[in-house]
C-alpha positions as CSV (number, residue, x, y, z in Angstrom):
1,M,-17.9,-63.8,-28.2
2,K,-17.1,-61.0,-30.4
3,K,-19.5,-58.8,-28.8
4,I,-17.9,-59.5,-25.5
5,L,-14.5,-58.8,-26.8
6,L,-15.5,-56.1,-28.7
7,T,-17.2,-54.5,-25.4
8,C,-14.0,-55.4,-23.2
9,R,-11.8,-53.4,-25.7
10,I,-14.3,-50.4,-25.8
11,L,-14.3,-50.5,-21.9
12,T,-10.7,-50.6,-21.9
13,L,-10.5,-47.7,-24.2
14,M,-12.7,-45.8,-22.3
15,L,-10.6,-46.6,-18.9
16,L,-7.4,-45.7,-20.8
17,L,-9.1,-42.1,-22.0
18,Q,-10.2,-41.5,-18.2
19,M,-7.2,-42.4,-16.8
20,T,-5.4,-40.0,-19.5
21,T,-8.1,-37.2,-18.7
22,L,-7.3,-37.6,-15.1
23,A,-3.5,-37.5,-15.4
24,T,-3.7,-34.4,-17.6
25,A,-6.0,-32.7,-15.0
26,Q,-3.5,-33.4,-12.3
27,E,-0.6,-32.4,-14.2
28,G,-2.6,-29.1,-15.5
29,H,-2.7,-27.7,-12.1
30,I,1.3,-27.8,-12.3
31,A,1.2,-25.8,-15.5
32,F,-1.3,-23.6,-14.0
33,L,1.0,-22.4,-11.1
34,K,3.9,-21.8,-13.7
35,Q,1.5,-19.7,-15.8
36,F,0.5,-17.8,-12.5
37,K,4.1,-17.5,-11.5
38,K,5.0,-16.0,-14.7
39,F,2.0,-13.5,-14.8
40,V,2.9,-12.4,-11.2
41,T,6.8,-12.0,-12.1
42,K,5.9,-9.6,-15.3
43,I,3.8,-7.4,-12.8
44,E,6.8,-7.4,-10.4
45,V,9.3,-6.6,-12.8
46,A,7.4,-4.0,-14.7
47,K,8.8,-0.6,-14.1
48,S,5.5,1.2,-14.8
49,L,2.2,0.4,-15.6
50,S,-0.8,2.6,-16.9
51,S,-4.4,2.7,-15.5
52,E,-5.5,0.5,-18.2
53,Q,-2.9,-2.1,-17.9
54,L,-3.7,-2.2,-14.2
55,T,-7.3,-2.8,-14.6
56,A,-6.4,-5.6,-17.2
57,A,-3.8,-7.2,-14.7
58,D,-6.6,-7.1,-11.9
59,S,-9.2,-8.7,-14.3
60,V,-6.5,-11.4,-15.5
61,Y,-5.7,-11.9,-11.7
62,S,-9.5,-12.6,-11.0
63,C,-9.6,-15.2,-13.6
64,Y,-6.5,-16.9,-12.2
65,D,-8.1,-16.7,-8.7
66,Q,-11.5,-18.3,-10.0
67,L,-9.8,-21.0,-11.8
68,Y,-8.0,-21.9,-8.8
69,S,-11.1,-22.0,-6.6
70,T,-13.2,-23.8,-9.2
71,R,-10.8,-26.2,-11.0
72,Y,-7.3,-26.8,-9.6
73,K,-7.6,-26.3,-6.0
74,A,-9.0,-30.0,-5.5
75,N,-6.2,-31.4,-7.4
76,M,-3.4,-29.7,-5.4
77,N,-1.5,-30.6,-2.5
78,N,-0.8,-28.3,0.4
79,D,2.6,-27.1,-0.8
80,E,0.8,-26.6,-4.0
81,K,-1.8,-24.4,-2.4
82,K,0.7,-22.6,-0.2
83,Q,2.9,-21.9,-3.4
84,F,-0.3,-20.1,-4.9
85,S,-1.1,-18.1,-2.0
86,E,2.4,-17.1,-2.1
87,Y,2.0,-15.6,-5.7
88,K,-1.2,-14.3,-4.5
89,A,0.6,-12.5,-2.0
90,R,3.4,-11.4,-4.4
91,Y,0.9,-9.8,-6.9
92,R,-0.9,-7.9,-4.3
93,K,2.4,-6.5,-2.8
94,S,3.4,-5.3,-6.4
95,R,-0.3,-4.1,-6.9
96,L,0.1,-2.1,-3.8
97,S,3.4,-0.8,-4.5
98,Y,1.9,0.8,-7.7
99,K,-0.9,2.3,-5.7
100,V,1.7,3.6,-3.3
101,D,4.0,5.1,-6.0
102,K,1.1,6.9,-7.5
103,L,-0.1,8.5,-4.3
104,T,3.4,9.5,-3.2
105,N,3.6,11.1,-6.6
106,K,0.7,13.1,-6.2
107,I,1.8,14.1,-2.5
108,D,5.3,15.2,-3.9
109,S,3.3,17.2,-6.6
110,A,1.0,18.8,-4.1
111,G,3.7,19.5,-1.8
112,S,5.8,21.3,-4.2
113,Q,2.8,23.6,-5.0
114,V,2.4,24.0,-1.5
115,G,5.8,24.9,-0.8
116,D,6.1,27.3,-3.8
117,K,3.4,29.0,-2.4
118,I,4.4,29.1,1.1
119,Q,7.7,30.4,-0.1
120,G,6.2,33.0,-2.0
121,K,4.2,34.1,1.1
122,G,7.4,34.1,3.1
123,S,9.0,36.1,0.6
124,E,6.2,39.0,1.0
125,I,6.1,38.5,4.9
126,I,9.8,39.0,5.0
127,G,9.7,42.2,2.8
128,T,7.0,43.6,5.0
129,I,8.6,43.2,8.2
130,K,12.0,44.4,6.5
131,G,10.0,47.4,5.1
132,W,8.7,48.1,8.8
133,L,12.3,47.9,10.4
134,K,13.5,50.3,7.7
135,E,10.6,53.1,8.6
136,N,11.3,52.4,12.2
137,E,15.2,53.0,11.7
138,K,14.6,56.5,10.0
139,E,12.6,57.8,12.9
């Protein structure tokens, strides 16, 4: 009788432990979504990030994406999956924004250099034309 009672207690304890683990896993995806949202928000509000910081952010993003696929996706409902996808899109948008800003700065810099050269050449051409006109006026 003691063995049966002990076995029942052990089985009950194991069942409670399993239920607690399952509940934690189900609640874990909610914490995961909150952490991912915090990460994406930090990237969005950052004024500027160095290339090293962007590389690190991409690594963190990859980890979140992998954890989502392997661990949390199965426990999420459709609304939570949609929310995760929205956060991914927000991250990609802000990441693309950094790339566009960097490219724009490079284009502006190159444009300024080209503009300076054209202006310098333009002045030379105008001076040459004025010189021709002055010579013709003398004759």
